[in-house]
C-alpha positions in Angstrom: -58.4 45.3 69.1 -57.0 42.5 67.9 -53.7 41.9 69.2 -50.1 40.0 67.6 -48.6 37.3 69.3 -45.4 35.6 68.4 -45.4 31.9 69.7 -42.3 30.0 70.2 -42.1 26.0 71.2 -38.9 24.6 71.6 -37.2 20.8 72.7 -37.9 17.8 73.1 -39.7 16.8 69.4 -42.9 14.1 69.8 -46.1 13.4 68.6 -49.2 15.3 69.1 -47.0 18.8 69.7 -48.8 20.7 66.6 -52.1 19.3 67.3 -51.7 20.4 72.1 -51.0 23.9 70.8 -53.6 24.8 68.0 -56.6 23.2 69.4 -55.4 25.8 72.0 -55.8 28.7 70.2 -58.9 27.5 68.2 -60.1 27.5 71.1 -60.6 31.9 71.1 -60.6 31.4 67.0 -57.6 32.6 66.8 -56.3 33.1 63.1 -52.6 31.7 62.6 -50.9 34.6 60.5 -47.6 32.5 59.8 -46.6 28.7 60.7 -42.9 27.7 60.2 -41.0 24.2 62.2 -37.9 22.8 62.2 -36.8 19.4 63.5 -32.8 18.4 64.5 -32.2 15.4 66.5 -35.5 14.7 67.8 -35.3 18.8 68.8 -38.5 20.4 67.5 -38.8 24.3 67.4 -42.1 25.4 66.2 -42.7 28.9 65.8 -46.6 30.6 65.5 -47.7 33.7 64.7 -51.2 35.0 64.9 -54.0 37.2 65.4 -56.0 37.3 68.7 -59.2 38.9 67.9 -60.2 39.8 71.2 -57.7 40.8 73.3 -58.8 40.3 76.8 -58.1 37.0 75.3 -54.2 37.3 75.7 -53.9 36.2 80.1 -56.1 33.5 78.8 -53.9 32.3 76.0 -50.8 33.0 77.7 -52.0 30.9 80.7 -53.2 27.9 78.5 -50.0 28.0 77.0 -47.2 28.1 79.2 -49.3 25.1 81.5 -48.9 23.2 77.9 -45.5 23.1 78.4 -44.9 22.7 81.5 -46.8 19.3 81.0 -44.9 18.6 77.9 -41.6 19.5 79.4 -41.1 22.2 76.5 -40.0 26.3 76.8 -42.6 28.6 75.4 -41.8 32.1 74.7 -44.6 34.7 74.0 -44.0 37.4 72.4 -46.6 40.4 71.6 -45.9 42.0 67.5 -46.1 45.8 67.4 -48.7 46.1 64.7 -46.7 48.5 62.7 -43.9 46.4 63.0 -46.3 43.7 61.8 -46.8 45.2 58.1 -43.6 46.5 57.4 -43.2 42.8 57.4 -45.6 42.0 55.4 -44.8 44.8 52.7 -41.4 43.1 52.6 -42.6 39.8 51.3 -42.1 41.7 47.7 -38.8 41.5 47.8 -36.5 39.7 45.8 -36.1 36.4 46.5 -32.6 34.2 45.7 -31.6 30.7 46.5 -28.1 30.0 47.3 -26.8 25.9 47.1 -23.9 25.1 48.9 -22.6 21.4 47.6 -20.2 19.4 47.9 -18.5 16.3 50.0 -18.6 17.2 52.5 -20.2 21.0 54.7 -18.1 22.8 56.8 -19.1 25.7 59.6 -15.9 27.6 57.9 -17.7 26.8 54.5 -20.7 27.6 55.5 -19.5 30.9 58.0 -18.4 32.5 54.9 -20.8 32.0 52.5 -23.6 34.0 55.3 -20.5 37.0 55.9 -21.3 37.7 51.9 -25.4 37.1 52.2 -24.9 39.6 55.4 -22.5 42.1 53.7 -24.8 41.9 51.0 -27.7 43.4 53.2 -29.7 40.1 52.9 -31.3 37.9 54.5 -31.5 34.0 55.3 -35.4 33.3 55.8 -34.8 29.5 55.8 -32.3 26.9 54.7 -33.3 23.4 53.7 -31.3 20.3 53.8 -31.1 18.4 49.8 -28.8 15.0 50.9 -29.3 12.9 53.9 -28.0 12.8 57.9 -24.8 12.2 58.9 -24.2 8.6 60.2 -20.7 9.0 61.7 -20.2 4.9 62.1 -18.8 4.1 59.1 -20.4 0.4 58.6 -23.5 2.2 58.8 -24.6 1.8 55.0 -26.2 4.9 53.9 -27.5 8.0 55.2 -31.4 8.9 56.4 -33.3 10.3 54.3 -33.0 14.5 54.6 -35.2 17.0 57.0 -37.3 18.9 54.7 -35.7 22.0 56.9 -32.9 22.5 58.6 -31.8 25.6 62.1 -29.7 27.8 61.1 -28.7 28.7 64.9 -27.9 25.1 65.3 -26.2 25.0 61.7 -23.8 28.0 61.8 -22.3 28.0 65.5 -20.0 30.3 64.8 -17.2 28.5 63.8 -17.1 26.8 67.4 -18.1 23.5 65.8 -15.5 21.6 63.9 -18.2 18.9 63.2 -18.4 18.9 59.0 -22.2 18.4 57.7 -21.5 15.1 55.7 -22.9 12.2 53.6 -22.9 8.6 55.0 -20.7 6.1 53.4 -22.7 4.0 50.8 -23.4 0.2 50.7 -20.1 -1.8 49.1 -20.3 -1.8 45.0 -22.4 1.1 45.4 -20.8 4.1 42.9 -23.4 6.4 44.5 -20.4 9.2 45.6 -20.7 11.1 49.0 -22.3 13.9 48.9 -23.5 17.4 51.4 -26.0 20.1 50.3 -27.9 23.0 51.2 -30.4 25.1 49.7 -30.3 28.8 51.6 -33.3 30.7 50.4 -32.1 34.4 51.0 -34.7 38.1 50.8 -33.6 41.1 49.2 -32.0 43.3 46.8 -27.2 42.4 47.0 -25.5 45.4 46.8 -23.5 43.9 43.8 -24.1 41.0 41.9 -20.9 40.9 40.8 -19.0 41.6 43.5 -21.1 38.6 45.1 -20.6 36.0 42.8 -17.2 36.9 42.5 -16.6 36.5 46.1 -18.7 33.0 46.3 -16.4 31.9 43.1 -13.5 32.9 45.8 -15.4 30.4 48.6 -15.4 27.8 46.6 -11.8 27.5 44.8 -10.5 27.9 47.9 -12.3 26.4 49.7 -14.2 22.7 47.9 -17.6 23.6 47.4 -19.7 24.7 44.8 -22.0 27.7 44.7 -25.1 28.5 42.7 -26.8 31.2 43.4 -30.2 32.5 41.2 -33.4 34.3 41.3 -36.2 31.9 42.8 -39.5 32.7 40.8 -42.0 30.6 38.7 -39.7 30.0 36.6 -37.6 27.9 38.9 -39.7 26.3 40.0 -41.0 24.5 36.8 -38.2 24.1 34.5 -39.2 21.8 31.4 -36.0 21.5 29.5 -32.4 20.6 30.0 -29.2 20.6 27.4 -26.0 19.7 27.8 -22.6 20.1 26.2 -21.3 17.2 25.1 -17.5 16.8 25.2 -16.1 17.6 28.5 -19.4 17.4 30.4 -21.4 14.1 28.8 -18.1 12.3 28.8 -14.6 12.7 29.7 -12.9 13.8 27.1 -12.7 15.8 24.1 -13.3 14.0 21.2 -11.4 15.9 18.5 -8.6 15.1 20.7 -9.3 12.0 20.9 -9.0 11.2 17.5 -6.6 13.5 16.7 -3.5 11.3 18.3 -5.3 8.0 16.7 -4.9 10.0 13.7 -0.7 10.7 15.4 -1.6 14.8 15.4 -2.8 15.1 18.4 0.2 18.2 20.3 -1.0 20.2 16.9 -5.0 19.9 17.5 -4.9 19.9 21.5 -2.8 23.1 21.4 -6.0 24.4 19.0 -8.5 23.1 20.9 -6.9 24.9 24.2 -7.1 27.7 23.1 -10.4 28.0 21.2 -11.8 27.0 24.2 -10.0 29.8 27.0 -12.1 32.1 23.9 -8.8 33.2 22.7 -9.7 32.3 18.8 -12.6 32.4 16.7 -14.3 28.9 17.5 -15.5 28.4 13.6 -12.0 29.1 12.9 -10.0 26.8 14.7 -12.6 24.4 14.0 -12.2 24.0 10.7 -8.2 23.4 11.3 -8.5 20.9 13.4 -10.6 18.8 11.3 -8.2 19.4 9.0 -5.9 17.7 10.4 -8.2 14.3 10.9 -8.0 13.4 7.2 -7.3 9.7 6.2 -9.3 8.4 9.6 -11.2 5.1 8.6 -15.2 5.9 9.3 -15.0 2.4 11.5 -11.8 4.2 13.9 -15.2 7.1 14.7 -18.0 3.7 15.7 -15.2 2.5 18.1 -14.1 4.7 19.8 -18.0 6.7 20.5 -17.9 3.5 22.3 -14.8 3.7 24.4 -15.0 7.3 25.7 -15.7 7.2 29.4 -18.5 8.7 31.0 -18.5 11.7 33.6 -19.0 11.2 37.1 -23.3 11.0 37.9 -24.0 11.7 34.2 -26.7 8.2 34.4 -27.9 9.4 36.7 -28.9 13.1 36.7 -30.4 11.9 32.8 -32.3 9.2 34.0 -33.9 10.9 37.2 -34.9 13.8 35.1 -36.3 11.2 32.2 -38.5 10.0 34.8 -39.1 12.9 35.8 -40.5 14.6 32.4 -37.3 16.5 31.5 -37.0 17.4 27.9 -33.2 16.2 27.2 -30.7 17.4 24.4 -26.8 17.8 23.8 -26.3 20.3 22.1 -22.5 19.9 20.8 -19.4 22.1 18.5 -18.7 17.7 19.4 -19.7 15.7 16.4 -22.7 13.7 15.5 -21.1 9.5 15.8 -20.9 10.5 19.2 -23.7 12.6 19.6 -26.0 10.1 18.5 -24.1 6.7 20.3 -24.8 9.1 23.2 -28.6 10.2 22.4 -29.3 6.3 22.0 -27.7 5.1 25.1 -28.9 7.8 27.7 -32.3 8.1 25.9 -31.9 11.8 24.8 -34.8 13.3 23.2 -32.6 16.0 21.3 -29.0 16.0 19.5 -27.5 18.7 17.3 -24.1 18.7 17.0 -21.1 18.6 13.5 -21.3 15.9 10.9 -17.5 14.8 9.9 -17.9 14.3 6.4 -17.2 11.0 5.1 -16.0 10.4 1.6 -14.6 6.5 0.9 -15.1 5.0 4.3 -13.0 8.0 5.3 -12.6 11.4 6.4 -11.6 13.8 4.5 -11.1 16.8 7.1 -14.3 18.8 6.1 -17.5 19.1 7.9 -21.1 19.1 5.7 -23.5 21.5 7.5 -23.3 24.3 9.1 -20.7 24.7 12.3 -22.6 24.5 16.0 -20.5 27.6 17.4 -21.7 28.5 20.4 -24.3 31.6 18.7 -25.0 28.4 17.3 -26.1 26.9 20.0 -27.7 29.9 21.9 -30.2 29.5 19.3 -30.6 25.7 18.9 -31.8 25.8 22.5 -34.2 28.9 21.8 -35.7 26.4 19.1 -36.0 23.7 21.2 -37.9 25.5 23.9 -40.4 27.2 21.5 -41.4 23.9 19.8 -41.7 22.4 23.6 -43.9 25.3 24.2 -42.0 26.8 27.1 -40.1 29.5 27.7 -36.6 30.2 27.8 -36.5 31.2 31.5 -38.0 27.1 31.6 -34.5 25.6 30.2 -31.5 25.0 31.6 -28.3 24.7 30.6 -24.3 23.4 30.7 -21.6 23.2 29.9 -17.2 23.8 30.5 -16.1 25.6 27.3 -16.2 29.7 25.8 -17.9 28.0 23.7 -21.4 27.5 25.5 -21.6 30.7 27.5 -24.2 31.9 24.7 -26.3 29.5 26.3 -25.9 29.1 29.5 -26.3 33.0 29.8 -29.7 32.5 28.2 -30.6 29.6 29.7 -33.1 29.9 32.7 -30.6 28.3 34.9 -27.0 27.8 33.5 -24.8 25.8 34.9 -20.8 25.8 34.4 -19.5 22.3 34.9 -15.9 21.8 35.6 -15.4 25.0 33.5 -12.4 27.3 32.3 -12.3 30.7 34.4 -14.0 32.7 32.1 -17.3 30.3 31.6 -17.3 30.7 35.9 -16.8 33.8 36.7 -19.9 34.6 34.0 -22.5 31.9 34.8 -24.8 31.7 38.0 -23.9 28.2 38.7 -20.8 26.3 38.9 -20.0 22.6 39.8 -16.7 21.6 39.5 -16.4 19.5 43.1 -18.9 17.0 42.5 -20.5 14.9 39.1 -23.2 16.2 37.0 -25.4 14.4 39.6 -24.7 17.4 41.1 -27.4 18.9 38.6 -30.8 17.5 40.7 -29.8 19.6 43.1 -29.3 22.4 41.8 -32.4 22.3 40.9 -33.5 21.5 44.0 -33.7 17.8 44.9 -33.6 15.8 47.5 -32.3 12.5 48.4 -35.7 11.2 49.2 -36.7 12.4 45.9 -33.9 11.2 43.8 -34.3 7.6 45.9 -38.4 7.6 45.3 -38.0 7.7 41.3 -35.1 5.3 41.5 -37.2 2.8 43.5 -38.3 -0.6 42.4 
C-alpha cells in the first residue's frame, strides 16, 4: 500500500532548493498531493504533501532528504500522515471560504491579534495569508518599499503580541502623492458561528485600532469583477454638492440640517431632496459650472479609477447629486456611466425643481442592475461604493459592497469598509498587489 508523507523544509533560502528536493522525490515516482512555500527575510518554509507509491521506499526517501538538508544547511521534518486523517482533510476542502482583508496606514501585531482572535472564536481556519503591499524599509531615507511577496507566514507575522514592530509601507519618493499603505489578505475556511456578531466585532476593532477590515465570500464571482459604481458626493469628491450650492445661495444652515438628517436615514430621501432643491431657487447656471471645477477629489480617486479602467473595468457614477458635477467627473475620470439628478434651469437660473425621476437609494439599486444587464454580467460581479443611507440598496445587492468613510448605519450593514485610507484602498479589497498596481501605471 502507498504511504502519505508530509515534508517540511526550512532554513536560509537559495536558488535550486525546489529542484533539489523534487528531484529526489521524482526518483521514487512520488505523487505530489499538495505543495506550498513562503519566503520571509530570505528564510524559506517549503511544505510538500506526497504519496509514496511503494511503502518500502519511505526509508530511502527519508535518508536522501535528510542528507540533502544537511548539505544545504536546511532543517527537514518528515511525518507520516494517516490515510483516514488525509481523507478528512480532503473532504473539508468543500467548506465555505471567505476573504478577510486588513488595510491601514500601518499594521501592528495588536491589530492582527484581535482580528485573528475573532476568526478563531468563530471556528474558522486561516489557510493562507498574503501581503498585498510592499516590504518594509526602516530607513526613512529609502525611496520606497520593495515589491510584495505572494505569501506572508502566519507564525512569523503573529508572535503572540511579543513583537511590537508594525508592518507598514516605507516612505515614498520626495514629492510623491502616493500615501503609505499596509495590507494583508487572509483566506479562511469554515462556517462562522455568527456572521452578524463577527462583523460587529470587526467594526469595533476597526474603530478602536484604526484599521479597515473587509469580510466577504470567496467565490468565482469575487475573482471576476467587471463593473464598479460609485456614489459621488463625499465619495468621489470631498463635499456634498447641494450643501456647497446652498452656501452660495445663502441658505447653507437650512440645507445642511436636512442633508445630515437624510444621510442618517431619518427622513425620506426624495422628500428631503425636494425641500433642499427648492431652497436653491435663483442660483445662476454659470455658478454651477464654476463650482464643479473647484470641488476637491477624494484621496486616491485618480489612482483607483485609472487603474480599474486600464484593467478593463466599466465604471459608473450613481448619484443623488447633480448632473452638472457628474458630467464633469465622467469626462475628467473617464467613466462609462453617469446617473444623477438634473436641476431645472430657466432663463439661466435654477428654478428650485428637478427634471426627471429623482435618484434615491432604490433607483441606484435599479440602475446597478440595469448596468449589469447591459454589460452581460451577474450582479455578483459588480462592486458598489458609497457613504450614505441612500447607497445601502446598491451596496447590499452588489457582489462587493463597500462603505467609504461612511455613516455608522452604512458601516454596520456593509461587508467591507474603508475608513482609514483613501479610495484607492478599494484596489486592495479587490485583491490587487502593489506590484500589479505599479505595473499598470508603468510607462
